[in-house]
C-alpha angles and dihedrals in degrees: 000000000000112000125189134175125222121191113202109213125184118182094212118065122174097224099036114014114209092009094144091061094050117117117258107186097315102330134065121263092246093050091048089052093047093049092046090052093049090047092062087071089211097116137074087211138002123204135178110220112202146161090210128091088202093057092040091054092044092058098039094047089054094053097263134126122254137173124203114229113233097215149006115289135199093220144009090254091057089050095053093040088064092048096046098053094096099029118106107233144116102210127033119197116203109208112185114242091232095059104094091159093063107146139185105247097061093044090049090055090053093048092048087064089071095045088056095043101092092159092053088231094145120082095182141351131213143173134258132184126199116248126194105173109102093212089060094042091053095040110110090211087066111077112214128202134200122201140195126242091282094048095254111148115256098179145342123214145166087222122079107275125222094032106230100233087145105041091187094061092090099235118185120212125214130196116214113234111211100239116114132183113200136186101241094242092049089055093050090046089053093058091051095052116089117238113259128212099264093056090043091051099047095032091223112134099204090063085076089068092051092047089056095045099256119150121240117191113207121209121200119228132172095207110099111165115173127293108207108227100135139026087257090058090052090053090051091048091053091052091048092047091054 
């Protein structure tokens, strides 16, 4: 089974423009993420896929591999779907460009899902981490996920799910971590499916899969790291890196 990683990397970001080129203790955020992904030694190849000459040159000039996107895309998955069309692989892992703390153990858990999936029931797999702080649970920047008894995703939302009408019911809350492992064909299918209103409303790309009946296996991890979405996140990342 040939497994590659593709890291979608837009220069513009609504909440923190140019965040991937910000300095994180001597190297840019995108270069830190690329090097962390390569260091897991789980992939036959790792590429950054970008619409930005600046990011492309940053990776190439530091000995990495990068692919220029041909066009604008709605989501990171659309961006890597375009890039993967002509690449020989079975599984594509989408590591977000703002995840410099990417590490081996969580990715390995996600990839093991496919080794155990003899019926090829799973279209993609992703990570979730339990959260207990109500400020984080209610924060719309934190995407939450609920799963069935077999850990297949039922729904993703920026709202608290499940809603705690009965606070004694013992609900657990899970944050979705933006790492996906796709079967190559499922990723290509994704980019050919038009966005529906639920995805458009929540602005969460993996809802598209659920709307079209695809199966997403969620894997629990307790390793969180820091996703860099805001200047405050970058400040936290710098402290953690030190």
